[in-house]
PDBQT receptor file of N, H, CA, C and O in Angstrom, charges set to zero:
ATOM      1  N   UNK A   1      22.052  35.219  13.372  1.00  0.00    +0.000 N 
ATOM      2  CA  UNK A   1      23.260  35.165  12.572  1.00  0.00    +0.000 C 
ATOM      3  C   UNK A   1      22.946  34.697  11.157  1.00  0.00    +0.000 C 
ATOM      4  O   UNK A   1      23.595  35.140  10.209  1.00  0.00    +0.000 OA
ATOM      5  N   UNK A   2      21.976  33.822  10.995  1.00  0.00    +0.000 N 
ATOM      6  H   UNK A   2      21.449  33.462  11.765  1.00  0.00    +0.000 HD
ATOM      7  CA  UNK A   2      21.611  33.313   9.678  1.00  0.00    +0.000 C 
ATOM      8  C   UNK A   2      21.059  34.407   8.780  1.00  0.00    +0.000 C 
ATOM      9  O   UNK A   2      21.333  34.435   7.580  1.00  0.00    +0.000 OA
ATOM     10  N   UNK A   3      20.267  35.320   9.378  1.00  0.00    +0.000 N 
ATOM     11  H   UNK A   3      20.045  35.297  10.353  1.00  0.00    +0.000 HD
ATOM     12  CA  UNK A   3      19.708  36.423   8.597  1.00  0.00    +0.000 C 
ATOM     13  C   UNK A   3      20.808  37.334   8.077  1.00  0.00    +0.000 C 
ATOM     14  O   UNK A   3      20.794  37.728   6.911  1.00  0.00    +0.000 OA
ATOM     15  N   UNK A   4      21.751  37.665   8.932  1.00  0.00    +0.000 N 
ATOM     16  H   UNK A   4      21.763  37.344   9.880  1.00  0.00    +0.000 HD
ATOM     17  CA  UNK A   4      22.856  38.545   8.538  1.00  0.00    +0.000 C 
ATOM     18  C   UNK A   4      23.688  37.885   7.441  1.00  0.00    +0.000 C 
ATOM     19  O   UNK A   4      24.077  38.544   6.477  1.00  0.00    +0.000 OA
ATOM     20  N   UNK A   5      23.959  36.601   7.582  1.00  0.00    +0.000 N 
ATOM     21  H   UNK A   5      23.643  36.066   8.365  1.00  0.00    +0.000 HD
ATOM     22  CA  UNK A   5      24.738  35.875   6.584  1.00  0.00    +0.000 C 
ATOM     23  C   UNK A   5      24.010  35.859   5.236  1.00  0.00    +0.000 C 
ATOM     24  O   UNK A   5      24.635  36.076   4.198  1.00  0.00    +0.000 OA
ATOM     25  N   UNK A   6      22.729  35.611   5.240  1.00  0.00    +0.000 N 
ATOM     26  H   UNK A   6      22.222  35.434   6.083  1.00  0.00    +0.000 HD
ATOM     27  CA  UNK A   6      21.943  35.618   4.009  1.00  0.00    +0.000 C 
ATOM     28  C   UNK A   6      21.875  37.005   3.391  1.00  0.00    +0.000 C 
ATOM     29  O   UNK A   6      21.955  37.152   2.172  1.00  0.00    +0.000 OA
ATOM     30  N   UNK A   7      21.729  38.017   4.228  1.00  0.00    +0.000 N 
ATOM     31  H   UNK A   7      21.664  37.897   5.219  1.00  0.00    +0.000 HD
ATOM     32  CA  UNK A   7      21.672  39.396   3.750  1.00  0.00    +0.000 C 
ATOM     33  C   UNK A   7      22.986  39.797   3.074  1.00  0.00    +0.000 C 
ATOM     34  O   UNK A   7      22.980  40.399   2.000  1.00  0.00    +0.000 OA
ATOM     35  N   UNK A   8      24.090  39.464   3.701  1.00  0.00    +0.000 N 
ATOM     36  H   UNK A   8      24.095  38.975   4.573  1.00  0.00    +0.000 HD
ATOM     37  CA  UNK A   8      25.406  39.786   3.132  1.00  0.00    +0.000 C 
ATOM     38  C   UNK A   8      25.613  39.022   1.820  1.00  0.00    +0.000 C 
ATOM     39  O   UNK A   8      26.183  39.562   0.872  1.00  0.00    +0.000 OA
ATOM     40  N   UNK A   9      25.160  37.790   1.765  1.00  0.00    +0.000 N 
ATOM     41  H   UNK A   9      24.697  37.351   2.535  1.00  0.00    +0.000 HD
ATOM     42  CA  UNK A   9      25.296  36.998   0.555  1.00  0.00    +0.000 C 
ATOM     43  C   UNK A   9      24.546  37.646  -0.605  1.00  0.00    +0.000 C 
ATOM     44  O   UNK A   9      25.090  37.757  -1.704  1.00  0.00    +0.000 OA
ATOM     45  N   UNK A  10      23.314  38.073  -0.377  1.00  0.00    +0.000 N 
ATOM     46  H   UNK A  10      22.872  37.983   0.516  1.00  0.00    +0.000 HD
ATOM     47  CA  UNK A  10      22.547  38.733  -1.422  1.00  0.00    +0.000 C 
ATOM     48  C   UNK A  10      23.128  40.106  -1.761  1.00  0.00    +0.000 C 
ATOM     49  O   UNK A  10      23.070  40.534  -2.914  1.00  0.00    +0.000 OA
ATOM     50  N   UNK A  11      23.677  40.786  -0.785  1.00  0.00    +0.000 N 
ATOM     51  H   UNK A  11      23.724  40.438   0.151  1.00  0.00    +0.000 HD
ATOM     52  CA  UNK A  11      24.301  42.076  -1.033  1.00  0.00    +0.000 C 
ATOM     53  C   UNK A  11      25.519  41.931  -1.938  1.00  0.00    +0.000 C 
ATOM     54  O   UNK A  11      25.723  42.744  -2.839  1.00  0.00    +0.000 OA
ATOM     55  N   UNK A  12      26.323  40.908  -1.705  1.00  0.00    +0.000 N 
ATOM     56  H   UNK A  12      26.158  40.248  -0.973  1.00  0.00    +0.000 HD
ATOM     57  CA  UNK A  12      27.490  40.650  -2.558  1.00  0.00    +0.000 C 
ATOM     58  C   UNK A  12      27.025  40.312  -3.972  1.00  0.00    +0.000 C 
ATOM     59  O   UNK A  12      27.617  40.790  -4.940  1.00  0.00    +0.000 OA
ATOM     60  N   UNK A  13      25.986  39.503  -4.112  1.00  0.00    +0.000 N 
ATOM     61  H   UNK A  13      25.505  39.114  -3.327  1.00  0.00    +0.000 HD
ATOM     62  CA  UNK A  13      25.439  39.185  -5.435  1.00  0.00    +0.000 C 
ATOM     63  C   UNK A  13      24.951  40.442  -6.146  1.00  0.00    +0.000 C 
ATOM     64  O   UNK A  13      25.198  40.617  -7.340  1.00  0.00    +0.000 OA
ATOM     65  N   UNK A  14      24.273  41.301  -5.434  1.00  0.00    +0.000 N 
ATOM     66  H   UNK A  14      24.072  41.159  -4.464  1.00  0.00    +0.000 HD
ATOM     67  CA  UNK A  14      23.778  42.544  -6.010  1.00  0.00    +0.000 C 
ATOM     68  C   UNK A  14      24.937  43.401  -6.509  1.00  0.00    +0.000 C 
ATOM     69  O   UNK A  14      24.871  43.955  -7.606  1.00  0.00    +0.000 OA
ATOM     70  N   UNK A  15      25.980  43.512  -5.725  1.00  0.00    +0.000 N 
ATOM     71  H   UNK A  15      26.034  43.062  -4.833  1.00  0.00    +0.000 HD
ATOM     72  CA  UNK A  15      27.150  44.303  -6.114  1.00  0.00    +0.000 C 
ATOM     73  C   UNK A  15      27.789  43.714  -7.374  1.00  0.00    +0.000 C 
ATOM     74  O   UNK A  15      28.184  44.457  -8.272  1.00  0.00    +0.000 OA
ATOM     75  N   UNK A  16      27.890  42.398  -7.441  1.00  0.00    +0.000 N 
ATOM     76  H   UNK A  16      27.569  41.795  -6.710  1.00  0.00    +0.000 HD
ATOM     77  CA  UNK A  16      28.470  41.751  -8.619  1.00  0.00    +0.000 C 
ATOM     78  C   UNK A  16      27.625  42.036  -9.853  1.00  0.00    +0.000 C 
ATOM     79  O   UNK A  16      28.169  42.362 -10.908  1.00  0.00    +0.000 OA
ATOM     80  N   UNK A  17      26.306  41.918  -9.741  1.00  0.00    +0.000 N 
ATOM     81  H   UNK A  17      25.864  41.653  -8.884  1.00  0.00    +0.000 HD
ATOM     82  CA  UNK A  17      25.427  42.201 -10.873  1.00  0.00    +0.000 C 
ATOM     83  C   UNK A  17      25.538  43.658 -11.325  1.00  0.00    +0.000 C 
ATOM     84  O   UNK A  17      25.540  43.939 -12.524  1.00  0.00    +0.000 OA
ATOM     85  N   UNK A  18      25.630  44.572 -10.377  1.00  0.00    +0.000 N 
ATOM     86  H   UNK A  18      25.629  44.344  -9.403  1.00  0.00    +0.000 HD
ATOM     87  CA  UNK A  18      25.742  45.988 -10.720  1.00  0.00    +0.000 C 
ATOM     88  C   UNK A  18      27.059  46.259 -11.444  1.00  0.00    +0.000 C 
ATOM     89  O   UNK A  18      27.085  47.007 -12.421  1.00  0.00    +0.000 OA
ATOM     90  N   UNK A  19      28.143  45.662 -10.976  1.00  0.00    +0.000 N 
ATOM     91  H   UNK A  19      28.122  45.054 -10.182  1.00  0.00    +0.000 HD
ATOM     92  CA  UNK A  19      29.446  45.861 -11.615  1.00  0.00    +0.000 C 
ATOM     93  C   UNK A  19      29.443  45.280 -13.030  1.00  0.00    +0.000 C 
ATOM     94  O   UNK A  19      29.915  45.927 -13.966  1.00  0.00    +0.000 OA
ATOM     95  N   UNK A  20      28.918  44.068 -13.191  1.00  0.00    +0.000 N 
ATOM     96  H   UNK A  20      28.536  43.543 -12.431  1.00  0.00    +0.000 HD
ATOM     97  CA  UNK A  20      28.883  43.449 -14.516  1.00  0.00    +0.000 C 
ATOM     98  C   UNK A  20      27.975  44.250 -15.453  1.00  0.00    +0.000 C 
ATOM     99  O   UNK A  20      28.328  44.478 -16.610  1.00  0.00    +0.000 OA
ATOM    100  N   UNK A  21      26.833  44.669 -14.970  1.00  0.00    +0.000 N 
ATOM    101  H   UNK A  21      26.547  44.484 -14.030  1.00  0.00    +0.000 HD
ATOM    102  CA  UNK A  21      25.920  45.469 -15.794  1.00  0.00    +0.000 C 
ATOM    103  C   UNK A  21      26.519  46.812 -16.164  1.00  0.00    +0.000 C 
ATOM    104  O   UNK A  21      26.419  47.241 -17.313  1.00  0.00    +0.000 OA
ATOM    105  N   UNK A  22      27.135  47.473 -15.213  1.00  0.00    +0.000 N 
ATOM    106  H   UNK A  22      27.216  47.125 -14.279  1.00  0.00    +0.000 HD
ATOM    107  CA  UNK A  22      27.770  48.767 -15.483  1.00  0.00    +0.000 C 
ATOM    108  C   UNK A  22      28.895  48.647 -16.483  1.00  0.00    +0.000 C 
ATOM    109  O   UNK A  22      29.055  49.503 -17.353  1.00  0.00    +0.000 OA
ATOM    110  N   UNK A  23      29.678  47.586 -16.363  1.00  0.00    +0.000 N 
ATOM    111  H   UNK A  23      29.549  46.890 -15.656  1.00  0.00    +0.000 HD
ATOM    112  CA  UNK A  23      30.772  47.356 -17.312  1.00  0.00    +0.000 C 
ATOM    113  C   UNK A  23      30.216  47.122 -18.715  1.00  0.00    +0.000 C 
ATOM    114  O   UNK A  23      30.752  47.649 -19.690  1.00  0.00    +0.000 OA
ATOM    115  N   UNK A  24      29.161  46.347 -18.820  1.00  0.00    +0.000 N 
ATOM    116  H   UNK A  24      28.725  45.919 -18.028  1.00  0.00    +0.000 HD
ATOM    117  CA  UNK A  24      28.545  46.094 -20.119  1.00  0.00    +0.000 C 
ATOM    118  C   UNK A  24      27.985  47.357 -20.747  1.00  0.00    +0.000 C 
ATOM    119  O   UNK A  24      28.131  47.573 -21.950  1.00  0.00    +0.000 OA
ATOM    120  N   UNK A  25      27.354  48.178 -19.951  1.00  0.00    +0.000 N 
ATOM    121  H   UNK A  25      27.236  48.002 -18.974  1.00  0.00    +0.000 HD
ATOM    122  CA  UNK A  25      26.804  49.434 -20.468  1.00  0.00    +0.000 C 
ATOM    123  C   UNK A  25      27.926  50.350 -20.932  1.00  0.00    +0.000 C 
ATOM    124  O   UNK A  25      27.831  50.957 -21.998  1.00  0.00    +0.000 OA
ATOM    125  N   UNK A  26      28.992  50.453 -20.135  1.00  0.00    +0.000 N 
ATOM    126  H   UNK A  26      29.068  49.959 -19.268  1.00  0.00    +0.000 HD
ATOM    127  CA  UNK A  26      30.124  51.304 -20.489  1.00  0.00    +0.000 C 
ATOM    128  C   UNK A  26      30.770  50.829 -21.797  1.00  0.00    +0.000 C 
ATOM    129  O   UNK A  26      31.053  51.637 -22.681  1.00  0.00    +0.000 OA
ATOM    130  N   UNK A  27      30.997  49.530 -21.913  1.00  0.00    +0.000 N 
ATOM    131  H   UNK A  27      30.766  48.874 -21.194  1.00  0.00    +0.000 HD
ATOM    132  CA  UNK A  27      31.601  48.995 -23.132  1.00  0.00    +0.000 C 
ATOM    133  C   UNK A  27      30.686  49.200 -24.340  1.00  0.00    +0.000 C 
ATOM    134  O   UNK A  27      31.156  49.541 -25.426  1.00  0.00    +0.000 OA
ATOM    135  N   UNK A  28      29.401  48.995 -24.155  1.00  0.00    +0.000 N 
ATOM    136  H   UNK A  28      29.020  48.718 -23.273  1.00  0.00    +0.000 HD
ATOM    137  CA  UNK A  28      28.459  49.186 -25.250  1.00  0.00    +0.000 C 
ATOM    138  C   UNK A  28      28.443  50.616 -25.753  1.00  0.00    +0.000 C 
ATOM    139  O   UNK A  28      28.446  50.851 -26.961  1.00  0.00    +0.000 OA
ATOM    140  N   UNK A  29      28.427  51.573 -24.839  1.00  0.00    +0.000 N 
ATOM    141  H   UNK A  29      28.425  51.382 -23.857  1.00  0.00    +0.000 HD
ATOM    142  CA  UNK A  29      28.431  52.985 -25.226  1.00  0.00    +0.000 C 
ATOM    143  C   UNK A  29      29.735  53.334 -25.932  1.00  0.00    +0.000 C 
ATOM    144  O   UNK A  29      29.727  54.017 -26.957  1.00  0.00    +0.000 OA
ATOM    145  N   UNK A  30      30.851  52.868 -25.388  1.00  0.00    +0.000 N 
ATOM    146  H   UNK A  30      30.858  52.313 -24.556  1.00  0.00    +0.000 HD
ATOM    147  CA  UNK A  30      32.155  53.162 -25.977  1.00  0.00    +0.000 C 
ATOM    148  C   UNK A  30      32.272  52.586 -27.383  1.00  0.00    +0.000 C 
ATOM    149  O   UNK A  30      32.723  53.277 -28.297  1.00  0.00    +0.000 OA
ATOM    150  N   UNK A  31      31.875  51.344 -27.565  1.00  0.00    +0.000 N 
ATOM    151  H   UNK A  31      31.509  50.783 -26.823  1.00  0.00    +0.000 HD
ATOM    152  CA  UNK A  31      31.947  50.721 -28.884  1.00  0.00    +0.000 C 
ATOM    153  C   UNK A  31      31.000  51.398 -29.881  1.00  0.00    +0.000 C 
ATOM    154  O   UNK A  31      31.344  51.563 -31.052  1.00  0.00    +0.000 OA
ATOM    155  N   UNK A  32      29.822  51.784 -29.422  1.00  0.00    +0.000 N 
ATOM    156  H   UNK A  32      29.543  51.650 -28.471  1.00  0.00    +0.000 HD
ATOM    157  CA  UNK A  32      28.868  52.448 -30.323  1.00  0.00    +0.000 C 
ATOM    158  C   UNK A  32      29.408  53.807 -30.760  1.00  0.00    +0.000 C 
ATOM    159  O   UNK A  32      29.287  54.168 -31.931  1.00  0.00    +0.000 OA
ATOM    160  N   UNK A  33      30.001  54.564 -29.839  1.00  0.00    +0.000 N 
ATOM    161  H   UNK A  33      30.099  54.271 -28.888  1.00  0.00    +0.000 HD
ATOM    162  CA  UNK A  33      30.568  55.868 -30.199  1.00  0.00    +0.000 C 
ATOM    163  C   UNK A  33      31.677  55.700 -31.223  1.00  0.00    +0.000 C 
ATOM    164  O   UNK A  33      31.784  56.493 -32.158  1.00  0.00    +0.000 OA
ATOM    165  N   UNK A  34      32.502  54.678 -31.057  1.00  0.00    +0.000 N 
ATOM    166  H   UNK A  34      32.415  54.033 -30.297  1.00  0.00    +0.000 HD
ATOM    167  CA  UNK A  34      33.569  54.422 -32.020  1.00  0.00    +0.000 C 
ATOM    168  C   UNK A  34      33.023  54.065 -33.388  1.00  0.00    +0.000 C 
ATOM    169  O   UNK A  34      33.531  54.535 -34.407  1.00  0.00    +0.000 OA
ATOM    170  N   UNK A  35      31.993  53.239 -33.416  1.00  0.00    +0.000 N 
ATOM    171  H   UNK A  35      31.580  52.857 -32.589  1.00  0.00    +0.000 HD
ATOM    172  CA  UNK A  35      31.381  52.851 -34.685  1.00  0.00    +0.000 C 
ATOM    173  C   UNK A  35      30.720  54.055 -35.357  1.00  0.00    +0.000 C 
ATOM    174  O   UNK A  35      30.798  54.205 -36.576  1.00  0.00    +0.000 OA
ATOM    175  N   UNK A  36      30.077  54.905 -34.574  1.00  0.00    +0.000 N 
ATOM    176  H   UNK A  36      30.014  54.784 -33.583  1.00  0.00    +0.000 HD
ATOM    177  CA  UNK A  36      29.447  56.097 -35.142  1.00  0.00    +0.000 C 
ATOM    178  C   UNK A  36      30.494  57.045 -35.703  1.00  0.00    +0.000 C 
ATOM    179  O   UNK A  36      30.296  57.608 -36.779  1.00  0.00    +0.000 OA
ATOM    180  N   UNK A  37      31.599  57.233 -35.002  1.00  0.00    +0.000 N 
ATOM    181  H   UNK A  37      31.760  56.776 -34.127  1.00  0.00    +0.000 HD
ATOM    182  CA  UNK A  37      32.661  58.119 -35.477  1.00  0.00    +0.000 C 
ATOM    183  C   UNK A  37      33.261  57.574 -36.775  1.00  0.00    +0.000 C 
ATOM    184  O   UNK A  37      33.540  58.336 -37.700  1.00  0.00    +0.000 OA
ATOM    185  N   UNK A  38      33.455  56.274 -36.840  1.00  0.00    +0.000 N 
ATOM    186  H   UNK A  38      33.228  55.655 -36.088  1.00  0.00    +0.000 HD
ATOM    187  CA  UNK A  38      33.998  55.662 -38.054  1.00  0.00    +0.000 C 
ATOM    188  C   UNK A  38      33.037  55.840 -39.227  1.00  0.00    +0.000 C 
ATOM    189  O   UNK A  38      33.466  56.152 -40.337  1.00  0.00    +0.000 OA
ATOM    190  N   UNK A  39      31.745  55.646 -38.988  1.00  0.00    +0.000 N 
ATOM    191  H   UNK A  39      31.396  55.393 -38.086  1.00  0.00    +0.000 HD
ATOM    192  CA  UNK A  39      30.749  55.798 -40.051  1.00  0.00    +0.000 C 
ATOM    193  C   UNK A  39      30.689  57.244 -40.533  1.00  0.00    +0.000 C 
ATOM    194  O   UNK A  39      30.579  57.491 -41.734  1.00  0.00    +0.000 OA
ATOM    195  N   UNK A  40      30.760  58.198 -39.613  1.00  0.00    +0.000 N 
ATOM    196  H   UNK A  40      30.850  57.998 -38.637  1.00  0.00    +0.000 HD
ATOM    197  CA  UNK A  40      30.737  59.607 -40.005  1.00  0.00    +0.000 C 
ATOM    198  C   UNK A  40      31.985  59.955 -40.823  1.00  0.00    +0.000 C 
ATOM    199  O   UNK A  40      31.905  60.699 -41.801  1.00  0.00    +0.000 OA
ATOM    200  N   UNK A  41      33.122  59.421 -40.422  1.00  0.00    +0.000 N 
ATOM    201  H   UNK A  41      33.188  58.817 -39.628  1.00  0.00    +0.000 HD
ATOM    202  CA  UNK A  41      34.365  59.693 -41.140  1.00  0.00    +0.000 C 
ATOM    203  C   UNK A  41      34.282  59.123 -42.563  1.00  0.00    +0.000 C 
ATOM    204  O   UNK A  41      34.685  59.784 -43.519  1.00  0.00    +0.000 OA
ATOM    205  N   UNK A  42      33.761  57.898 -42.704  1.00  0.00    +0.000 N 
ATOM    206  H   UNK A  42      33.433  57.360 -41.927  1.00  0.00    +0.000 HD
ATOM    207  CA  UNK A  42      33.632  57.295 -44.031  1.00  0.00    +0.000 C 
ATOM    208  C   UNK A  42      32.618  58.051 -44.881  1.00  0.00    +0.000 C 
ATOM    209  O   UNK A  42      32.809  58.204 -46.087  1.00  0.00    +0.000 OA
ATOM    210  N   UNK A  43      31.550  58.519 -44.264  1.00  0.00    +0.000 N 
ATOM    211  H   UNK A  43      31.394  58.394 -43.284  1.00  0.00    +0.000 HD
ATOM    212  CA  UNK A  43      30.537  59.270 -45.014  1.00  0.00    +0.000 C 
ATOM    213  C   UNK A  43      31.111  60.609 -45.471  1.00  0.00    +0.000 C 
ATOM    214  O   UNK A  43      30.869  61.028 -46.604  1.00  0.00    +0.000 OA
ATOM    215  N   UNK A  44      31.858  61.276 -44.616  1.00  0.00    +0.000 N 
ATOM    216  H   UNK A  44      32.054  60.935 -43.696  1.00  0.00    +0.000 HD
ATOM    217  CA  UNK A  44      32.469  62.559 -44.989  1.00  0.00    +0.000 C 
ATOM    218  C   UNK A  44      33.490  62.338 -46.098  1.00  0.00    +0.000 C 
ATOM    219  O   UNK A  44      33.600  63.156 -47.011  1.00  0.00    +0.000 OA
ATOM    220  N   UNK A  45      34.221  61.261 -46.028  1.00  0.00    +0.000 N 
ATOM    221  H   UNK A  45      34.131  60.596 -45.286  1.00  0.00    +0.000 HD
ATOM    222  CA  UNK A  45      35.206  60.947 -47.060  1.00  0.00    +0.000 C 
ATOM    223  C   UNK A  45      34.498  60.635 -48.375  1.00  0.00    +0.000 C 
ATOM    224  O   UNK A  45      34.978  61.023 -49.440  1.00  0.00    +0.000 OA
ATOM    225  N   UNK A  46      33.382  59.951 -48.315  1.00  0.00    +0.000 N 
ATOM    226  H   UNK A  46      32.992  59.636 -47.450  1.00  0.00    +0.000 HD
ATOM    227  CA  UNK A  46      32.616  59.620 -49.513  1.00  0.00    +0.000 C 
ATOM    228  C   UNK A  46      31.964  60.834 -50.137  1.00  0.00    +0.000 C 
ATOM    229  O   UNK A  46      31.857  60.919 -51.360  1.00  0.00    +0.000 OA
ATOM    230  N   UNK A  47      31.520  61.786 -49.310  1.00  0.00    +0.000 N 
ATOM    231  H   UNK A  47      31.607  61.717 -48.316  1.00  0.00    +0.000 HD
ATOM    232  CA  UNK A  47      30.887  63.003 -49.821  1.00  0.00    +0.000 C 
ATOM    233  C   UNK A  47      31.902  63.927 -50.490  1.00  0.00    +0.000 C 
ATOM    234  O   UNK A  47      31.545  64.688 -51.390  1.00  0.00    +0.000 OA
ATOM    235  N   UNK A  48      33.145  63.870 -50.068  1.00  0.00    +0.000 N 
ATOM    236  H   UNK A  48      33.435  63.252 -49.337  1.00  0.00    +0.000 HD
ATOM    237  CA  UNK A  48      34.174  64.752 -50.609  1.00  0.00    +0.000 C 
ATOM    238  C   UNK A  48      34.569  64.338 -52.025  1.00  0.00    +0.000 C 
ATOM    239  O   UNK A  48      35.075  65.156 -52.792  1.00  0.00    +0.000 OA
ATOM    240  N   UNK A  49      34.343  63.095 -52.366  1.00  0.00    +0.000 N 
ATOM    241  H   UNK A  49      33.932  62.430 -51.743  1.00  0.00    +0.000 HD
ATOM    242  CA  UNK A  49      34.751  62.622 -53.690  1.00  0.00    +0.000 C 
ATOM    243  C   UNK A  49      33.756  62.944 -54.756  1.00  0.00    +0.000 C 
ATOM    244  O   UNK A  49      33.968  62.606 -55.921  1.00  0.00    +0.000 OA
TER     245      UNK A  49
């Protein structure tokens, strides 16, 4: 029973780490795309003048 309890405990930790890491990656990609779009828009606006 101790092995199963320890295994489940580490499995829950692994799931938590994967969720936190995945969320961080998703947010990072989303924020970077927004920043790139803003920079391209400002550059296009600057080139038009």
